C-alpha positions as CSV (number, residue, x, y, z in Angstrom):
1,X,0.5,0.1,0.0
2,X,1.6,3.4,-1.1
3,X,1.1,6.2,1.5
4,X,1.0,9.9,0.4
5,X,1.0,13.2,2.8
6,X,-0.7,15.5,1.0
7,X,-0.4,19.1,3.1
8,X,-0.8,22.4,2.0
9,X,2.6,24.7,2.2
10,X,5.9,23.8,1.6
11,X,8.5,22.4,4.1
12,X,11.5,24.6,3.2
13,X,14.9,23.2,3.8
14,X,16.2,23.4,7.6
15,X,16.0,20.6,10.3
16,X,12.3,19.9,10.3
17,X,13.2,18.8,6.2
18,X,15.8,16.9,7.7
19,X,14.0,15.4,9.7
20,X,11.0,14.4,7.3
21,X,13.5,12.9,5.3
22,X,15.6,10.9,7.5
23,X,11.9,9.2,8.2
24,X,11.4,8.7,5.2
25,X,13.8,7.3,3.8
26,X,14.1,4.7,7.0
27,X,10.2,4.2,6.7
28,X,10.5,3.4,3.0
29,X,13.7,0.5,4.3
30,X,11.2,-0.9,6.4
31,X,7.9,-0.8,5.5
32,X,8.8,-2.5,1.9
33,X,8.9,-6.3,3.1
34,X,5.8,-5.4,4.9
35,X,3.8,-4.6,1.8
36,X,3.6,-1.0,3.2
37,X,5.4,2.1,0.9
38,X,6.8,3.7,-0.6
39,X,6.3,7.0,1.5
40,X,5.9,10.2,-0.7
41,X,4.6,13.8,-0.5
42,X,2.4,16.1,-2.4
43,X,2.5,19.3,-1.8
44,X,0.5,22.0,-2.6
45,X,0.0,26.3,-2.3
46,X,-3.2,28.3,-2.6
47,X,-0.8,31.5,-4.0
48,X,-4.4,33.3,-4.9
49,X,-5.5,33.4,-1.2
50,X,-8.8,31.2,-1.9
51,X,-8.5,30.3,1.7
52,X,-9.8,26.8,3.2
53,X,-11.8,25.9,0.0
54,X,-9.5,26.4,-2.2
55,X,-6.9,24.6,-0.1
56,X,-9.4,21.7,-0.2
57,X,-9.4,21.6,-3.9
58,X,-5.9,21.2,-4.2
59,X,-5.6,19.3,-2.0
60,X,-8.6,17.0,-3.3
61,X,-7.0,17.0,-6.8
62,X,-4.0,15.5,-4.9
63,X,-5.1,12.4,-3.7
64,X,-4.9,9.3,-5.4
65,X,-8.1,7.6,-6.7
66,X,-9.9,5.2,-4.2
67,X,-7.2,6.1,-1.7
68,X,-8.2,6.0,2.0
69,X,-7.8,9.4,3.5
70,X,-6.8,9.9,7.1
71,X,-7.1,14.0,8.2
72,X,-4.6,15.3,10.5
73,X,-7.7,17.3,12.8
74,X,-7.7,18.5,16.3
75,X,-11.3,16.4,16.8
76,X,-9.9,13.7,16.0
77,X,-9.0,10.3,18.1
78,X,-5.9,10.1,19.9
79,X,-4.4,6.9,18.9
80,X,-1.3,4.9,20.8
81,X,1.5,4.6,18.4
82,X,0.5,0.4,18.3
83,X,-3.1,1.4,17.5
84,X,-2.1,3.4,14.9
85,X,0.0,0.4,13.5
86,X,-3.1,-1.6,13.3
87,X,-5.2,0.8,11.7
88,X,-2.7,0.6,8.9
89,X,-2.2,-2.7,8.8
90,X,-6.2,-2.9,8.9
91,X,-6.0,-1.1,5.0
92,X,-3.8,-2.7,4.0
93,X,-5.4,-5.9,4.6
94,X,-7.9,-4.6,2.8
95,X,-6.6,-4.6,0.1
96,X,-6.4,-0.7,-0.4
97,X,-3.7,0.7,-2.6
98,X,-3.1,4.0,-1.7
99,X,-3.8,5.7,1.3
100,X,-3.5,9.8,2.1
101,X,-2.6,12.3,4.5
102,X,-4.4,15.5,4.9
103,X,-2.8,18.0,6.8
104,X,-4.3,21.6,6.0
105,X,-3.3,24.9,6.0
106,X,-3.2,27.6,9.1
107,X,-7.3,27.6,9.3
108,X,-7.6,23.3,9.1
109,X,-9.0,21.0,6.3
110,X,-12.3,22.3,5.0
111,X,-15.2,20.5,6.1
112,X,-16.3,18.9,2.9
113,X,-12.8,17.4,2.7
114,X,-12.8,16.7,6.0
115,X,-16.4,14.7,6.1
116,X,-14.7,12.6,2.9
117,X,-11.9,10.9,5.3
118,X,-12.0,7.7,6.7
119,X,-10.1,8.5,9.8
120,X,-9.2,12.0,11.4
121,X,-6.3,11.5,14.1
122,X,-4.8,14.1,16.3
123,X,-1.7,15.1,18.1
124,X,-3.7,16.1,21.0
125,X,-5.6,19.4,21.3
126,X,-3.2,22.0,21.4
127,X,-2.1,23.5,18.4
128,X,1.3,22.5,16.9
129,X,2.7,24.2,13.6
130,X,2.7,22.6,10.2
131,X,5.7,21.7,9.8
132,X,6.2,19.8,13.5
133,X,3.2,18.0,12.6
134,X,4.7,17.0,9.2
135,X,7.8,15.7,11.9
136,X,5.3,13.7,14.3
137,X,3.2,12.4,11.2
138,X,6.7,11.3,9.5
139,X,7.9,9.3,12.6
140,X,4.4,8.0,13.8
141,X,4.7,5.9,10.1
142,X,8.0,4.9,10.5
143,X,7.3,3.7,14.2
144,X,4.1,1.8,12.7
145,X,6.7,0.2,10.6
146,X,9.1,-0.6,12.9
147,X,6.3,-2.4,15.6
148,X,5.0,-4.3,12.6
149,X,8.2,-5.7,11.9
150,X,8.5,-6.8,15.2
151,X,11.4,-4.2,16.5
152,X,11.6,-4.1,20.3
153,X,8.9,-1.4,20.9
154,X,9.8,0.7,24.1
155,X,6.8,0.7,25.6
156,X,4.6,-2.9,25.4
């Protein structure tokens, strides 16, 4: 199952970009034998200032056809890392070919697009900068692969 992170905004060179790249590389190396990957990113930018609706349109166009949609939203479920890994496994085992993670802009994801999500997850009720959300998401995706591969998980 291919994974793509669809996000509003560009992640420029810097420590966050280095961390995301490192976790994506680790995931792609670890997850292939599990039937997961590759993990890619698709960045969109609303240059015309159309707000959430325009961002939702750009994100919708970035979604692979028939992809499982996982939206990152403060109203979403908080999952443990093993629960997150189990969700990825369940989607894969259902025969889904693509899974897309959505990270909206400063105002979040437009309700109409958010309502299309198969799953909404949250990294807590606090507001996080989008660049850090991308780092945390890529780390959790990599962590899920290590859990599924049988690597020791320090919380188990």
